[in-house]
C-alpha positions in Angstrom: 18.5 25.4 -3.9 19.8 22.7 -1.8 17.0 20.8 -0.2 17.1 17.9 2.4 14.2 15.6 2.5 13.6 13.6 5.5 11.9 10.3 5.4 12.1 8.0 2.1 8.7 6.6 2.2 6.5 6.9 -0.9 5.9 10.7 -0.2 9.4 11.4 0.7 10.9 9.6 -2.3 8.3 11.2 -4.7 9.4 14.8 -3.5 13.0 14.0 -3.7 12.4 12.6 -7.3 10.2 15.7 -8.4 12.4 18.5 -6.9 15.7 17.1 -8.2 14.7 18.1 -11.6 15.4 21.6 -10.6 17.5 21.3 -7.2 20.0 19.7 -5.2 18.5 17.2 -3.1 19.6 14.8 -0.3 17.3 11.9 1.0 17.7 11.0 4.3 16.3 7.7 5.9 16.8 6.8 9.5 17.9 3.1 9.1 21.3 2.4 7.8 19.9 -0.9 6.5 17.1 1.0 4.4 19.7 3.4 3.3 21.9 0.7 1.9 19.0 -1.0 0.3 18.0 2.5 -1.5 21.7 3.0 -2.6 21.7 -0.5 -4.4 18.2 -0.3 -5.8 17.7 3.2 -6.3 14.0 3.0 -5.5 11.8 3.1 -2.3 9.9 0.0 -1.3 6.9 2.2 -1.1 7.4 3.4 -4.6 9.1 0.7 -6.3 8.3 1.6 -9.8 10.0 5.1 -9.6 13.9 5.2 -9.5 15.6 7.6 -7.7 17.7 9.8 -10.1 21.5 9.3 -9.7 21.8 13.3 -8.7 19.4 12.3 -5.3 22.1 11.6 -2.6 21.0 9.1 -0.3 22.0 9.6 3.5 21.9 7.7 6.6 23.5 10.3 8.8 21.3 13.4 9.5 24.2 15.6 10.0 25.4 14.8 6.4 22.1 15.4 5.1 21.5 18.6 6.5 25.0 20.0 6.2 24.7 23.1 3.4 20.8 22.8 3.1 18.4 25.9 2.5 15.5 24.0 3.3 14.4 20.7 5.0 11.2 19.1 4.2 10.0 16.4 6.7 8.3 13.8 5.1 7.9 11.2 7.7 4.6 10.2 9.4 2.9 12.7 11.4 4.0 10.2 14.5 7.6 11.0 13.7 7.6 14.6 13.3 8.2 15.5 16.9 11.5 13.1 16.9 12.8 14.2 13.5 12.1 17.9 14.3 13.8 17.9 17.6 17.1 16.0 16.1 16.9 18.8 13.2 16.7 21.6 15.9 19.8 20.1 17.7 22.1 19.9 14.5 20.9 22.8 12.5 19.0 25.6 14.3 18.6 27.8 11.6 17.8 25.9 8.4 14.2 26.6 7.4 11.9 23.6 8.2 8.8 22.4 6.2 6.6 19.6 6.9 4.9 17.2 4.5 2.9 14.9 6.4 -0.9 15.2 7.4 -3.3 14.2 10.1 -3.3 14.4 13.9 -0.4 13.1 16.0 -1.6 9.7 17.0 -0.3 9.9 20.7 -1.1 13.7 21.8 -3.7 14.8 19.0 -1.7 17.8 18.1 -1.6 19.0 14.5 1.9 19.2 12.9 2.3 23.1 13.6 1.7 22.7 17.3 4.3 19.6 17.3 6.7 21.8 15.6 6.1 24.9 17.7 7.0 22.6 20.9 10.1 21.3 19.2 11.6 24.4 17.9 12.3 27.9 18.8 9.6 30.4 17.9 12.2 32.5 15.6 12.5 29.6 13.0 10.9 29.8 9.8 8.5 26.9 9.4 6.0 26.0 7.1 3.3 23.3 6.1 3.4 21.5 2.4 -0.2 20.1 1.4 -2.3 19.7 -1.5 -3.9 17.2 -3.8 -0.8 14.9 -4.6 -0.8 11.3 -5.0 2.9 10.3 -4.4 3.0 8.0 -7.8 1.7 10.8 -9.9 4.3 13.4 -8.2 7.4 11.0 -8.9 6.2 10.6 -12.5 6.1 14.1 -13.4 2.5 14.4 -14.0 1.2 18.0 -13.1 0.4 18.7 -9.5 -0.2 21.8 -7.5 0.7 22.2 -3.9 0.3 25.0 -1.1 3.2 26.1 1.0 1.9 27.7 3.9 3.9 29.7 6.7 2.7 32.6 9.1 5.6 34.3 7.6 4.4 35.8 4.6 7.6 36.7 2.8 9.1 33.3 3.6 6.0 31.6 2.1 6.2 33.5 -1.0 9.8 33.1 -1.7 10.1 29.5 -0.8 6.9 28.8 -3.0 8.4 30.7 -5.8 11.7 28.6 -5.6 10.3 25.2 -5.2 7.5 26.0 -8.2 8.1 24.5 -11.5 6.2 23.4 -14.7 5.4 20.0 -13.3 4.9 20.9 -9.5 2.9 24.2 -9.1 3.5 25.6 -5.6 1.2 28.2 -4.4 1.9 30.3 -1.2 -0.5 30.8 2.0 -0.4 32.2 5.3 -3.2 29.9 6.8 -1.3 27.0 8.4 -3.8 25.9 10.4 -6.6 25.8 7.6 -3.9 23.8 5.3 -3.2 21.3 8.1 -6.9 20.9 8.7 -7.9 20.4 5.1 -5.3 17.7 4.7 -6.3 16.1 7.9 -10.1 16.0 7.6 -10.4 14.9 4.0 -9.1 11.7 4.9 -12.3 10.9 7.1 -14.6 11.8 4.4 -12.3 9.7 2.0 -13.2 6.7 4.1 -16.8 7.8 3.8 -16.6 7.8 0.2 -15.0 4.5 0.0 -17.8 3.1 1.9 -20.1 4.7 -0.5 -18.4 3.3 -3.5 -18.1 -0.3 -1.8 -21.7 -0.4 -1.2 -22.3 0.8 -5.1 -24.6 3.6 -3.9 -23.8 5.6 -7.1 -22.2 8.9 -8.4 -25.0 10.9 -7.1 -24.6 9.7 -3.6 -20.8 10.3 -3.8 -21.3 13.7 -5.0 -23.6 14.6 -2.1 -21.3 13.0 0.3 -18.3 15.1 -1.0 -20.1 18.3 -0.8 -21.6 17.8 2.5 -18.4 16.4 3.7 -16.5 19.8 2.5 -19.2 21.5 4.6 -18.1 19.4 7.8 -14.3 20.0 7.3 -15.1 23.6 6.9 -17.1 24.0 10.0 -14.6 22.3 12.2 -11.7 24.1 10.4 -12.8 27.5 10.9 -13.8 26.9 14.4 -10.4 25.6 15.0 -8.7 28.7 13.4 -8.6 28.0 9.8 -9.9 30.5 7.0 -12.8 29.6 4.8 -11.1 30.5 1.8 -8.6 27.9 2.4 -11.3 25.2 2.5 -12.4 26.2 -0.9 -8.9 26.0 -2.7 -6.4 23.3 -3.1 -5.6 22.2 0.5 -9.4 21.8 1.1 -11.5 20.9 -1.8 -8.8 20.0 -4.0 -7.2 17.7 -1.8 -10.8 16.4 -0.7 -12.0 15.6 -4.3 -8.8 13.5 -5.1 -8.7 11.6 -2.1 -12.6 10.4 -2.4 -12.3 9.7 -5.9 -8.9 8.4 -6.8 -7.9 5.0 -7.2 -4.4 5.4 -5.4 -6.2 7.1 -2.1 -5.6 4.8 0.8 -8.2 6.1 3.0 -10.8 5.6 0.2 -9.4 1.9 0.0 -10.2 1.6 3.7 -13.9 2.6 3.2 -14.3 0.3 0.3 -13.0 -2.9 1.9 -15.0 -2.1 5.2 -18.2 -1.7 3.0 -17.6 -5.1 1.4 -17.4 -6.8 5.0 -13.6 -6.7 6.1 -12.6 -5.9 9.4 -10.7 -2.7 10.2 -7.7 -4.9 11.5 -7.9 -6.8 8.5 -8.0 -4.1 6.1 -5.1 -2.0 7.8 -3.0 -5.1 7.8 -3.2 -5.6 4.1 -3.1 -2.2 3.1 0.6 -1.9 4.1 0.6 1.9 4.3 -0.6 4.3 6.6 -4.2 5.5 6.5 -4.5 8.9 8.4 -8.2 9.0 8.3 -8.7 6.2 10.9 -7.0 8.1 13.7 -8.2 11.4 12.3 -11.8 10.5 12.8 -11.4 10.0 16.3 -9.2 13.1 17.0 -11.5 15.3 15.0 -14.7 14.2 17.1 -13.0 15.0 20.0 -12.2 18.6 18.8 -15.7 18.9 17.7 -17.2 17.8 21.0 -15.2 20.5 22.7 -16.1 23.3 20.2 -19.8 22.2 20.0 -19.4 21.5 16.2 -21.6 19.0 14.4 -20.0 16.5 12.4 -22.5 13.7 11.2 -20.5 12.0 8.5 -17.5 12.0 10.6 -19.6 10.4 13.7 -21.1 7.7 11.2 -17.5 6.9 9.8 -16.1 6.6 13.5 -19.1 4.6 14.4 -18.1 2.1 11.5 -14.4 2.1 12.4 -14.7 2.0 16.4 -18.2 0.9 17.5 -18.9 -2.1 15.4 -21.6 -0.5 13.1 -22.1 -2.0 9.8 -21.6 0.2 6.8 -25.0 -0.2 5.7 -26.2 0.9 9.1 -24.1 4.0 9.0 -25.4 4.9 5.7 -29.1 4.4 7.1 -28.2 6.7 9.9 -27.1 9.5 7.6 -30.3 9.3 4.9 -32.4 9.0 8.0 -31.3 12.6 9.5 -33.9 15.2 9.8 -34.1 17.4 6.8 -32.7 21.0 7.3 -31.6 24.1 5.2 -28.3 23.7 3.2 
């Protein structure tokens, strides 16, 4: 299958490397300068240790990247999805499109499927690609499982089967909202897990936090239209466990550094990558207020991020809540 991956950051490059083992892949980057650098170095500056195979064609012209493609995968940040989807719609109105970005749009608070719905005709076959996946491990060919979710069940099943391989397992789903919400909300809980680890509260505390974090994700996710089963699967529990425990997790690293006294601006400046949980905390709380859903962990994270509360104070806030049935 001919696949066009749009966005040459860490995740886009990792997908291009992984998919090129079985498919014809073109990797597009908007900047001609970045394209030339990639063509010379054969490695993304966001994933410098993993070279792009020679069979991955690097393109700076979107029309060329889309020519002959059977599937387009947008791997930009969520903030770039709208412009990219509209550009694809103008050049190639019939090619199925999937997005591999996670989180709420920073400007509008929309989830990716709403961004795509506003940018593309309703008849377009579209899907979300998500799951527990560090880019570095995917690029190295370490076993990974993802979910390909579309409201078109036949499209979801056939495309998941086509993308599926021995090192990149792809499962199908029809719960687009649930898959997206699992990928967005777990980043907030990962910041909390990083705070827990940064304060050296122990494994018991982290296990409790991850478990109660899953309860929060499920409450809000179901209220926003997701299915409970999704939050128990790869795009929910799987992604949550990875992001809360893995040393490659950017969102967990934000929490660790905040717990050790760094300011949010300093943390984000030094991180060098997008940490989606920072914005998602604010967006999730806004949705929760509208729906009457309680999110104590997310509220504590937001207090540290935006209200000047110290990490120890936020933890104390959680520990002194009134007891209640699980």
